N, CA, C and O atoms as a printed pandas DataFrame, in Angstrom:
     atom_number atom_name residue_name chain_id  residue_number  x_coord  y_coord  z_coord
0              1         N          MET        A               1    4.218  -23.657  -19.853
1              2        CA          MET        A               1    3.117  -24.561  -19.749
2              3         C          MET        A               1    1.833  -23.939  -19.459
3              4         O          MET        A               1    0.902  -24.077  -20.253
4              5         N          SER        A               2    1.705  -23.255  -18.372
5              6        CA          SER        A               2    0.395  -22.733  -17.968
6              7         C          SER        A               2    0.464  -21.114  -18.221
7              8         O          SER        A               2    0.176  -20.295  -17.348
8              9         N          SER        A               3    0.852  -20.805  -19.434
9             10        CA          SER        A               3    0.834  -19.388  -19.880
10            11         C          SER        A               3   -0.525  -18.742  -19.998
11            12         O          SER        A               3   -0.691  -17.570  -19.658
12            13         N          ALA        A               4   -1.458  -19.463  -20.455
13            14        CA          ALA        A               4   -2.861  -19.025  -20.435
14            15         C          ALA        A               4   -3.387  -18.550  -18.994
15            16         O          ALA        A               4   -4.002  -17.512  -18.749
16            17         N          VAL        A               5   -3.031  -19.474  -18.177
17            18        CA          VAL        A               5   -3.456  -19.223  -16.707
18            19         C          VAL        A               5   -2.664  -17.895  -16.246
19            20         O          VAL        A               5   -3.267  -16.991  -15.667
20            21         N          GLU        A               6   -1.474  -17.830  -16.489
21            22        CA          GLU        A               6   -0.621  -16.745  -16.062
22            23         C          GLU        A               6   -1.098  -15.408  -16.651
23            24         O          GLU        A               6   -1.132  -14.386  -15.966
24            25         N          GLU        A               7   -1.453  -15.445  -17.897
25            26        CA          GLU        A               7   -1.894  -14.287  -18.697
26            27         C          GLU        A               7   -3.250  -13.888  -18.120
27            28         O          GLU        A               7   -3.501  -12.694  -17.957
28            29         N          ALA        A               8   -4.110  -14.810  -17.812
29            30        CA          ALA        A               8   -5.356  -14.490  -17.285
30            31         C          ALA        A               8   -5.196  -13.863  -15.828
31            32         O          ALA        A               8   -5.940  -12.949  -15.473
32            33         N          ALA        A               9   -4.334  -14.310  -15.100
33            34        CA          ALA        A               9   -4.091  -13.844  -13.740
34            35         C          ALA        A               9   -3.421  -12.309  -13.929
35            36         O          ALA        A               9   -3.775  -11.355  -13.236
36            37         N          HIS        A              10   -2.562  -12.243  -14.809
37            38        CA          HIS        A              10   -1.891  -10.939  -15.042
38            39         C          HIS        A              10   -2.955   -9.906  -15.458
39            40         O          HIS        A              10   -2.830   -8.745  -15.067
40            41         N          GLU        A              11   -4.012  -10.276  -16.244
41            42        CA          GLU        A              11   -4.969   -9.341  -16.685
42            43         C          GLU        A              11   -5.659   -8.609  -15.522
43            44         O          GLU        A              11   -6.045   -7.451  -15.681
44            45         N          HIS        A              12   -5.821   -9.250  -14.371
45            46        CA          HIS        A              12   -6.517   -8.748  -13.264
46            47         C          HIS        A              12   -5.638   -7.684  -12.481
47            48         O          HIS        A              12   -6.154   -6.817  -11.776
48            49         N          HIS        A              13   -4.271   -7.816  -12.660
49            50        CA          HIS        A              13   -3.325   -7.072  -11.983
50            51         C          HIS        A              13   -3.040   -5.596  -12.806
51            52         O          HIS        A              13   -2.828   -5.506  -14.015
52            53         N          ARG        A              14   -3.083   -4.643  -11.980
53            54        CA          ARG        A              14   -2.831   -3.298  -12.623
54            55         C          ARG        A              14   -2.129   -2.395  -11.656
55            56         O          ARG        A              14   -2.206   -2.573  -10.440
56            57         N          LEU        A              15   -1.417   -1.385  -12.228
57            58        CA          LEU        A              15   -0.810   -0.404  -11.300
58            59         C          LEU        A              15   -1.860    0.556  -10.797
59            60         O          LEU        A              15   -2.632    1.151  -11.549
60            61         N          VAL        A              16   -1.848    0.672   -9.507
61            62        CA          VAL        A              16   -2.701    1.559   -8.912
62            63         C          VAL        A              16   -1.825    2.725   -8.187
63            64         O          VAL        A              16   -0.814    2.464   -7.534
64            65         N          GLU        A              17   -2.296    3.953   -8.365
65            66        CA          GLU        A              17   -1.488    5.114   -7.754
66            67         C          GLU        A              17   -2.198    5.340   -6.479
67            68         O          GLU        A              17   -3.391    5.644   -6.484
68            69         N          ILE        A              18   -1.511    5.205   -5.365
69            70        CA          ILE        A              18   -1.846    5.461   -3.960
70            71         C          ILE        A              18   -1.037    6.643   -3.540
71            72         O          ILE        A              18   -0.192    7.193   -4.246
72            73         N          VAL        A              19   -1.377    6.990   -2.306
73            74        CA          VAL        A              19   -0.574    8.146   -1.666
74            75         C          VAL        A              19   -0.128    7.546   -0.230
75            76         O          VAL        A              19   -0.949    7.075    0.557
76            77         N          VAL        A              20    1.238    7.613    0.022
77            78        CA          VAL        A              20    1.708    7.270    1.307
78            79         C          VAL        A              20    2.553    8.437    1.885
79            80         O          VAL        A              20    3.570    8.834    1.316
80            81         N          ASN        A              21    2.110    8.940    2.982
81            82        CA          ASN        A              21    2.713   10.101    3.619
82            83         C          ASN        A              21    2.779   11.324    2.539
83            84         O          ASN        A              21    3.813   11.971    2.376
84            85         N          LYS        A              22    1.693   11.553    1.890
85            86        CA          LYS        A              22    1.543   12.617    0.976
86            87         C          LYS        A              22    2.326   12.551   -0.316
87            88         O          LYS        A              22    2.401   13.508   -1.086
88            89         N          LYS        A              23    2.921   11.351   -0.525
89            90        CA          LYS        A              23    3.677   11.154   -1.752
90            91         C          LYS        A              23    3.108   10.018   -2.657
91            92         O          LYS        A              23    2.717    8.949   -2.187
92            93         N          PRO        A              24    3.087   10.320   -3.997
93            94        CA          PRO        A              24    2.450    9.184   -4.766
94            95         C          PRO        A              24    3.316    7.918   -4.917
95            96         O          PRO        A              24    4.543    7.922   -5.014
96            97         N          VAL        A              25    2.508    6.823   -4.925
97            98        CA          VAL        A              25    3.306    5.536   -4.909
98            99         C          VAL        A              25    2.463    4.653   -5.896
99           100         O          VAL        A              25    1.239    4.567   -5.793
100          101         N          GLU        A              26    3.169    4.027   -6.824
101          102        CA          GLU        A              26    2.479    3.052   -7.739
102          103         C          GLU        A              26    2.732    1.710   -7.209
103          104         O          GLU        A              26    3.841    1.378   -6.791
104          105         N          ILE        A              27    1.706    0.934   -7.223
105          106        CA          ILE        A              27    1.738   -0.446   -6.630
106          107         C          ILE        A              27    0.905   -1.338   -7.458
107          108         O          ILE        A              27   -0.127   -0.898   -7.962
108          109         N          GLU        A              28    1.259   -2.501   -7.626
109          110        CA          GLU        A              28    0.454   -3.469   -8.430
110          111         C          GLU        A              28   -0.720   -3.911   -7.564
111          112         O          GLU        A              28   -0.570   -4.395   -6.442
112          113         N          GLY        A              29   -1.933   -3.710   -8.171
113          114        CA          GLY        A              29   -3.098   -4.076   -7.374
114          115         C          GLY        A              29   -3.851   -5.078   -8.172
115          116         O          GLY        A              29   -3.284   -5.633   -9.113
116          117         N          PRO        A              30   -5.132   -5.363   -7.857
117          118        CA          PRO        A              30   -5.964   -4.536   -7.077
118          119         C          PRO        A              30   -5.930   -4.781   -5.585
119          120         O          PRO        A              30   -6.721   -4.170   -4.867
120          121         N          THR        A              31   -5.053   -5.647   -5.069
121          122        CA          THR        A              31   -4.891   -5.879   -3.635
122          123         C          THR        A              31   -3.348   -5.802   -3.329
123          124         O          THR        A              31   -2.484   -6.018   -4.179
124          125         N          ALA        A              32   -3.115   -5.484   -2.081
125          126        CA          ALA        A              32   -1.762   -5.564   -1.592
126          127         C          ALA        A              32   -1.778   -5.746   -0.059
127          128         O          ALA        A              32   -2.788   -5.451    0.581
128          129         N          THR        A              33   -0.743   -6.196    0.492
129          130        CA          THR        A              33   -0.755   -6.387    1.970
130          131         C          THR        A              33   -0.069   -5.092    2.520
131          132         O          THR        A              33    0.534   -4.336    1.759
132          133         N          GLY        A              34   -0.173   -4.871    3.784
133          134        CA          GLY        A              34    0.410   -3.700    4.342
134          135         C          GLY        A              34    1.948   -3.714    4.190
135          136         O          GLY        A              34    2.549   -2.647    4.063
136          137         N          LEU        A              35    2.536   -4.782    4.199
137          138        CA          LEU        A              35    4.045   -4.790    4.039
138          139         C          LEU        A              35    4.297   -4.504    2.575
139          140         O          LEU        A              35    5.267   -3.786    2.331
140          141         N          GLN        A              36    3.613   -4.930    1.616
141          142        CA          GLN        A              36    3.761   -4.590    0.133
142          143         C          GLN        A              36    3.632   -3.219   -0.036
143          144         O          GLN        A              36    4.400   -2.651   -0.812
144          145         N          ILE        A              37    2.657   -2.506    0.657
145          146        CA          ILE        A              37    2.436   -1.120    0.483
146          147         C          ILE        A              37    3.692   -0.379    0.914
147          148         O          ILE        A              37    4.215    0.476    0.199
148          149         N          LYS        A              38    4.171   -0.745    2.140
149          150        CA          LYS        A              38    5.377   -0.138    2.682
150          151         C          LYS        A              38    6.548   -0.284    1.786
151          152         O          LYS        A              38    7.283    0.685    1.593
152          153         N          GLU        A              39    6.793   -1.544    1.170
153          154        CA          GLU        A              39    7.849   -1.885    0.193
154          155         C          GLU        A              39    7.717   -0.871   -0.925
155          156         O          GLU        A              39    8.710   -0.231   -1.272
156          157         N          ALA        A              40    6.514   -0.690   -1.517
157          158        CA          ALA        A              40    6.305    0.074   -2.683
158          159         C          ALA        A              40    6.594    1.449   -2.335
159          160         O          ALA        A              40    7.158    2.147   -3.178
160          161         N          ALA        A              41    6.285    1.932   -1.206
161          162        CA          ALA        A              41    6.460    3.387   -0.741
162          163         C          ALA        A              41    8.020    3.556   -0.627
163          164         O          ALA        A              41    8.538    4.568   -1.099
164          165         N          ILE        A              42    8.774    2.601   -0.017
165          166        CA          ILE        A              42   10.150    2.827    0.097
166          167         C          ILE        A              42   10.798    2.848   -1.311
167          168         O          ILE        A              42   11.685    3.677   -1.511
168          169         N          ALA        A              43   10.434    2.017   -2.286
169          170        CA          ALA        A              43   10.915    1.914   -3.556
170          171         C          ALA        A              43   10.687    3.264   -4.321
171          172         O          ALA        A              43   11.487    3.667   -5.166
172          173         N          ALA        A              44    9.545    3.938   -3.971
173          174        CA          ALA        A              44    9.217    5.136   -4.525
174          175         C          ALA        A              44    9.878    6.365   -3.909
175          176         O          ALA        A              44    9.662    7.492   -4.357
176          177         N          GLY        A              45   10.579    6.162   -3.011
177          178        CA          GLY        A              45   11.403    7.213   -2.262
178          179         C          GLY        A              45   10.712    7.796   -1.093
179          180         O          GLY        A              45   11.193    8.843   -0.659
180          181         N          VAL        A              46    9.696    7.320   -0.519
181          182        CA          VAL        A              46    9.048    7.662    0.741
182          183         C          VAL        A              46    9.975    7.402    1.845
183          184         O          VAL        A              46   10.457    6.274    1.949
184          185         N          GLU        A              47   10.286    8.359    2.711
185          186        CA          GLU        A              47   11.281    8.041    3.724
186          187         C          GLU        A              47   10.702    7.434    4.935
187          188         O          GLU        A              47   10.513    8.116    5.942
188          189         N          ILE        A              48   10.374    6.018    4.872
189          190        CA          ILE        A              48    9.864    5.303    5.914
190          191         C          ILE        A              48   10.665    4.037    6.079
191          192         O          ILE        A              48   11.588    3.841    5.288
192          193         N          GLU        A              49   10.406    3.160    7.026
193          194        CA          GLU        A              49   11.083    1.939    7.204
194          195         C          GLU        A              49    9.913    0.786    7.294
195          196         O          GLU        A              49    8.728    1.036    7.515
196          197         N          LEU        A              50   10.416   -0.400    7.101
197          198        CA          LEU        A              50    9.458   -1.520    7.057
198          199         C          LEU        A              50    8.794   -1.675    8.473
199          200         O          LEU        A              50    7.662   -2.143    8.595
200          201         N          THR        A              51    9.520   -1.279    9.482
201          202        CA          THR        A              51    8.968   -1.424   10.966
202          203         C          THR        A              51    7.957   -0.357   11.198
203          204         O          THR        A              51    7.329   -0.412   12.255
204          205         N          PHE        A              52    7.712    0.607   10.359
205          206        CA          PHE        A              52    6.786    1.694   10.681
206          207         C          PHE        A              52    5.310    1.045   10.734
207          208         O          PHE        A              52    5.026    0.005   10.141
208          209         N          LYS        A              53    4.434    1.767   11.494
209          210        CA          LYS        A              53    3.071    1.326   11.411
210          211         C          LYS        A              53    2.308    2.013   10.320
211          212         O          LYS        A              53    2.394    3.230   10.154
212          213         N          LEU        A              54    1.574    1.249    9.590
213          214        CA          LEU        A              54    0.853    1.779    8.385
214          215         C          LEU        A              54   -0.618    1.898    8.785
215          216         O          LEU        A              54   -1.137    1.043    9.503
216          217         N          SER        A              55   -1.293    2.961    8.321
217          218        CA          SER        A              55   -2.633    3.165    8.552
218          219         C          SER        A              55   -3.345    3.723    7.326
219          220         O          SER        A              55   -2.751    4.559    6.646
220          221         N          LYS        A              56   -4.457    3.363    7.022
221          222        CA          LYS        A              56   -5.334    3.877    5.926
222          223         C          LYS        A              56   -6.117    5.038    6.415
223          224         O          LYS        A              56   -6.692    5.011    7.503
224          225         N          VAL        A              57   -6.141    6.056    5.614
225          226        CA          VAL        A              57   -6.830    7.323    5.911
226          227         C          VAL        A              57   -8.311    7.170    5.497
227          228         O          VAL        A              57   -8.588    7.020    4.307
228          229         N          ILE        A              58   -9.184    7.200    6.364
229          230        CA          ILE        A              58  -10.609    6.884    6.171
230          231         C          ILE        A              58  -11.397    8.204    5.969
231          232         O          ILE        A              58  -12.226    8.353    5.070
232          233         N          GLY        A              59  -11.070    9.140    6.875
233          234        CA          GLY        A              59  -11.814   10.390    6.911
234          235         C          GLY        A              59  -10.865   11.444    7.035
235          236         O          GLY        A              59   -9.667   11.173    6.951
236          237         N          GLU        A              60  -11.287   12.721    7.243
237          238        CA          GLU        A              60  -10.410   13.874    7.541
238          239         C          GLU        A              60   -9.575   13.705    8.641
239          240         O          GLU        A              60   -8.426   14.143    8.584
240          241         N          HIS        A              61   -9.995   13.117    9.664
241          242        CA          HIS        A              61   -9.289   12.968   10.926
242          243         C          HIS        A              61   -9.378   11.528   11.506
243          244         O          HIS        A              61   -9.292   11.364   12.723
244          245         N          LYS        A              62   -9.557   10.439   10.620
245          246        CA          LYS        A              62   -9.786    9.088   10.987
246          247         C          LYS        A              62   -8.771    8.176   10.195
247          248         O          LYS        A              62   -8.584    8.364    8.993
248          249         N          THR        A              63   -8.177    7.271   10.836
249          250        CA          THR        A              63   -7.378    6.309   10.164
250          251         C          THR        A              63   -7.598    4.912   10.709
251          252         O          THR        A              63   -7.994    4.772   11.866
252          253         N          GLU        A              64   -7.360    3.887    9.934
253          254        CA          GLU        A              64   -7.499    2.507   10.388
254          255         C          GLU        A              64   -6.223    1.732   10.165
255          256         O          GLU        A              64   -5.767    1.621    9.027
256          257         N          GLY        A              65   -5.668    1.225   11.152
257          258        CA          GLY        A              65   -4.429    0.455   11.110
258          259         C          GLY        A              65   -4.400   -0.731   10.099
259          260         O          GLY        A              65   -5.376   -1.466    9.948
260          261         N          VAL        A              66   -3.299   -0.874    9.455
261          262        CA          VAL        A              66   -3.224   -1.967    8.407
262          263         C          VAL        A              66   -1.976   -2.795    8.869
263          264         O          VAL        A              66   -0.874   -2.252    8.937
264          265         N          GLY        A              67   -2.149   -4.040    9.167
265          266        CA          GLY        A              67   -1.214   -4.937    9.471
266          267         C          GLY        A              67   -0.257   -5.339    8.374
267          268         O          GLY        A              67   -0.639   -5.120    7.225
268          269         N          ASP        A              68    0.969   -5.912    8.556
269          270        CA          ASP        A              68    1.794   -6.235    7.421
270          271         C          ASP        A              68    1.222   -7.283    6.695
271          272         O          ASP        A              68    1.398   -7.296    5.477
272          273         N          ASP        A              69    0.457   -8.312    7.323
273          274        CA          ASP        A              69   -0.122   -9.432    6.575
274          275         C          ASP        A              69   -1.495   -9.172    6.034
275          276         O          ASP        A              69   -2.006   -9.952    5.231
276          277         N          GLN        A              70   -2.126   -8.050    6.473
277          278        CA          GLN        A              70   -3.547   -7.621    6.092
278          279         C          GLN        A              70   -3.540   -7.265    4.664
279          280         O          GLN        A              70   -2.686   -6.554    4.135
280          281         N          VAL        A              71   -4.595   -7.831    4.047
281          282        CA          VAL        A              71   -4.794   -7.520    2.474
282          283         C          VAL        A              71   -5.587   -6.353    2.475
283          284         O          VAL        A              71   -6.489   -6.245    3.306
284          285         N          VAL        A              72   -5.335   -5.351    1.540
285          286        CA          VAL        A              72   -6.146   -4.198    1.427
286          287         C          VAL        A              72   -6.585   -4.114   -0.045
287          288         O          VAL        A              72   -5.738   -4.379   -0.898
288          289         N          HIS        A              73   -7.823   -3.772   -0.422
289          290        CA          HIS        A              73   -8.250   -3.566   -1.774
290          291         C          HIS        A              73   -7.818   -2.134   -2.112
291          292         O          HIS        A              73   -8.214   -1.197   -1.419
292          293         N          LEU        A              74   -7.070   -1.964   -3.093
293          294        CA          LEU        A              74   -6.473   -0.526   -3.422
294          295         C          LEU        A              74   -7.367    0.158   -4.442
295          296         O          LEU        A              74   -7.846   -0.464   -5.390
296          297         N          HIS        A              75   -7.574    1.392   -4.240
297          298        CA          HIS        A              75   -8.168    2.349   -5.174
298          299         C          HIS        A              75   -7.357    3.513   -5.365
299          300         O          HIS        A              75   -6.669    4.010   -4.473
300          301         N          LYS        A              76   -7.456    3.994   -6.676
301          302        CA          LYS        A              76   -6.636    5.122   -7.084
302          303         C          LYS        A              76   -6.857    6.369   -6.159
303          304         O          LYS        A              76   -7.985    6.782   -5.892
304          305         N          GLY        A              77   -5.725    6.929   -5.698
305          306        CA          GLY        A              77   -5.744    8.063   -4.786
306          307         C          GLY        A              77   -5.961    7.763   -3.403
307          308         O          GLY        A              77   -5.951    8.668   -2.568
308          309         N          GLU        A              78   -6.170    6.481   -3.069
309          310        CA          GLU        A              78   -6.269    6.147   -1.667
310          311         C          GLU        A              78   -5.127    6.496   -0.801
311          312         O          GLU        A              78   -3.989    6.262   -1.207
312          313         N          ARG        A              79   -5.325    7.044    0.376
313          314        CA          ARG        A              79   -4.223    7.644    1.198
314          315         C          ARG        A              79   -3.859    6.710    2.380
315          316         O          ARG        A              79   -4.705    6.112    3.045
316          317         N          PHE        A              80   -2.594    6.645    2.569
317          318        CA          PHE        A              80   -2.090    5.914    3.797
318          319         C          PHE        A              80   -1.036    6.765    4.521
319          320         O          PHE        A              80   -0.418    7.624    3.892
320          321         N          VAL        A              81   -0.812    6.545    5.846
321          322        CA          VAL        A              81    0.311    7.158    6.512
322          323         C          VAL        A              81    1.112    6.100    7.196
323          324         O          VAL        A              81    0.552    5.119    7.686
324          325         N          ALA        A              82    2.360    6.263    7.244
325          326        CA          ALA        A              82    3.302    5.358    7.856
326          327         C          ALA        A              82    4.150    6.105    8.886
327          328         O          ALA        A              82    4.879    7.030    8.528
328          329         N          VAL        A              83    4.064    5.720   10.139
329          330        CA          VAL        A              83    4.891    6.366   11.239
330          331         C          VAL        A              83    5.725    5.386   12.007
331          332         O          VAL        A              83    5.465    4.185   12.079
332          333         N          ALA        A              84    6.755    5.983   12.580
333          334        CA          ALA        A              84    7.581    5.058   13.380
334          335         C          ALA        A              84    6.772    4.498   14.539
335          336         O          ALA        A              84    5.866    5.164   15.040
336          337         N          ASP        A              85    7.068    3.350   14.946
337          338        CA          ASP        A              85    6.408    2.582   15.930
338          339         C          ASP        A              85    6.317    3.390   17.232
339          340         O          ASP        A              85    5.324    3.287   17.953
340          341         N          ASP        A              86    7.275    4.137   17.515
341          342        CA          ASP        A              86    7.362    4.953   18.743
342          343         C          ASP        A              86    6.819    6.374   18.626
343          344         O          ASP        A              86    6.961    7.191   19.536
344          345         N          ASP        A              87    6.237    6.627   17.563
345          346        CA          ASP        A              87    5.675    7.959   17.348
346          347         C          ASP        A              87    4.193    7.972   17.997
347          348         O          ASP        A              87    3.314    7.188   17.639
348          349         N          ASN        A              88    4.041    8.869   18.905
349          350        CA          ASN        A              88    2.731    8.917   19.634
350          351         C          ASN        A              88    1.834   10.032   19.041
351          352         O          ASN        A              88    0.868   10.446   19.683
352          353         N          SER        A              89    2.156   10.532   17.788
353          354        CA          SER        A              89    1.402   11.711   17.279
354          355         C          SER        A              89    0.033   11.176   16.772
355          356         O          SER        A              89   -0.794   11.953   16.295
């Protein structure tokens, strides 16, 4: 019934290639939650778990934490790191 609405919504979605732990990950964008990013990374073969802490790489030596429910605007080539919760590195 609402196929026109669904089509219009789908047009805004696109696959965005990001990088998680130095591995390429394709995810449907333009936005995703931290949990969706981790799920896409796991599906792409990145060896992480959903309990890992996710961070967005902002600069050469700077990251910003991304919560599971936090929505992130994705850009091609954007880098993220996911580490075990008990990793102090």
